C-alpha positions as CSV (number, residue, x, y, z in Angstrom):
1,M,15.4,-3.5,-12.4
2,L,12.7,-2.5,-14.7
3,M,9.9,-0.4,-13.3
4,T,7.5,2.2,-14.7
5,K,8.4,5.8,-14.2
6,R,4.7,6.6,-13.4
7,K,3.9,6.2,-9.7
8,P,1.4,3.5,-9.1
9,A,-2.0,4.3,-7.5
10,S,-1.6,4.4,-3.8
11,V,-3.6,2.4,-1.2
12,G,-5.4,5.6,-0.2
13,E,-6.3,6.4,-3.8
14,I,-7.7,3.0,-4.5
15,L,-9.5,2.7,-1.2
16,V,-11.2,6.1,-1.6
17,Q,-11.8,6.2,-5.4
18,E,-12.5,2.6,-6.1
19,F,-14.3,1.5,-2.9
20,M,-15.4,4.2,-0.5
21,E,-16.7,6.8,-3.0
22,P,-18.7,4.3,-5.2
23,M,-20.2,2.7,-2.1
24,G,-20.9,6.1,-0.4
25,L,-18.8,5.2,2.6
26,T,-17.4,7.7,5.1
27,Q,-14.3,7.1,7.0
28,A,-16.3,6.6,10.2
29,V,-18.6,4.0,8.6
30,L,-15.6,2.1,7.2
31,A,-13.8,2.2,10.5
32,E,-16.8,0.7,12.2
33,A,-17.1,-2.0,9.6
34,M,-13.3,-2.8,10.0
35,G,-13.4,-2.7,13.8
36,V,-10.7,0.0,14.0
37,Q,-10.5,3.6,15.0
38,R,-11.4,6.3,12.5
39,K,-7.8,7.5,12.7
40,H,-6.6,4.2,11.3
41,V,-8.9,4.6,8.2
42,N,-7.9,8.3,7.9
43,E,-4.2,7.3,7.8
44,L,-4.9,4.6,5.2
45,C,-6.9,7.1,3.0
46,N,-4.1,9.7,3.3
47,N,-1.2,7.3,2.7
48,R,0.2,7.8,6.2
49,R,-0.2,4.2,7.2
50,A,0.9,1.1,5.2
51,V,-1.3,-1.9,4.7
52,T,0.0,-4.7,6.9
53,A,-1.1,-8.4,6.6
54,P,-3.8,-8.0,9.3
55,T,-5.1,-4.9,7.7
56,A,-5.2,-6.6,4.3
57,L,-7.2,-9.5,5.8
58,I,-9.6,-7.0,7.4
59,L,-10.0,-5.0,4.1
60,A,-10.5,-8.2,2.2
61,R,-13.3,-9.3,4.5
62,V,-15.0,-6.0,4.5
63,F,-14.9,-5.5,0.7
64,G,-15.1,-9.2,-0.4
65,N,-11.9,-9.3,-2.2
66,S,-8.5,-10.9,-1.4
67,P,-5.8,-9.8,1.1
68,D,-3.3,-10.3,-1.8
69,F,-5.1,-7.4,-3.7
70,W,-4.3,-5.0,-0.8
71,L,-0.8,-6.3,-0.2
72,N,0.1,-6.0,-3.9
73,V,-1.1,-2.4,-4.0
74,Q,1.2,-1.7,-1.0
75,R,4.1,-3.7,-2.5
76,R,3.9,-1.9,-5.8
77,N,4.1,1.4,-4.0
78,D,6.9,0.4,-1.7
79,L,9.0,-0.9,-4.7
80,W,8.3,2.3,-6.7
81,E,9.3,4.5,-3.7
82,A,12.6,2.5,-3.2
83,M,13.4,2.7,-6.9
84,H,12.9,6.4,-7.0
85,S,14.7,7.3,-3.7
86,P,18.3,8.5,-4.2
87,R,19.1,7.2,-0.7
88,E,17.7,3.7,-1.3
89,L,19.2,3.5,-4.8
90,E,22.6,4.2,-3.3
91,R,22.1,1.4,-0.8
92,I,21.0,-0.9,-3.6
93,R,24.1,0.0,-5.7
94,R,26.4,-0.8,-2.8
95,A,25.0,-4.3,-2.5
96,R,27.2,-7.0,-4.0
97,P,25.7,-10.2,-5.5
98,L,27.0,-13.3,-3.8
99,G,29.4,-15.2,-5.9
100,A,30.7,-12.1,-7.6
101,A,34.5,-11.5,-7.5
102,A,35.6,-9.5,-4.5
């Protein structure tokens, strides 16, 4: 598997730096626009909550972009984390491709 050594920008970084800061949004204002508690937005901003399909749909509606944008940011981070976790790498190495000689 080929993947960059540099960690991709997180959901929180993109949400804050590319959307909230340029638009002058506080977490409270974004939470209200999203129809969620401020804690939900705080956890997204601080990378303590993953973007789910429903959250991606909400963010896309609020910011006028696509849910795929948000899910792809999450997916890139999830893959990077798995590829850089010794525990996950060991699990991956133990997997045996189907059709391979036993």
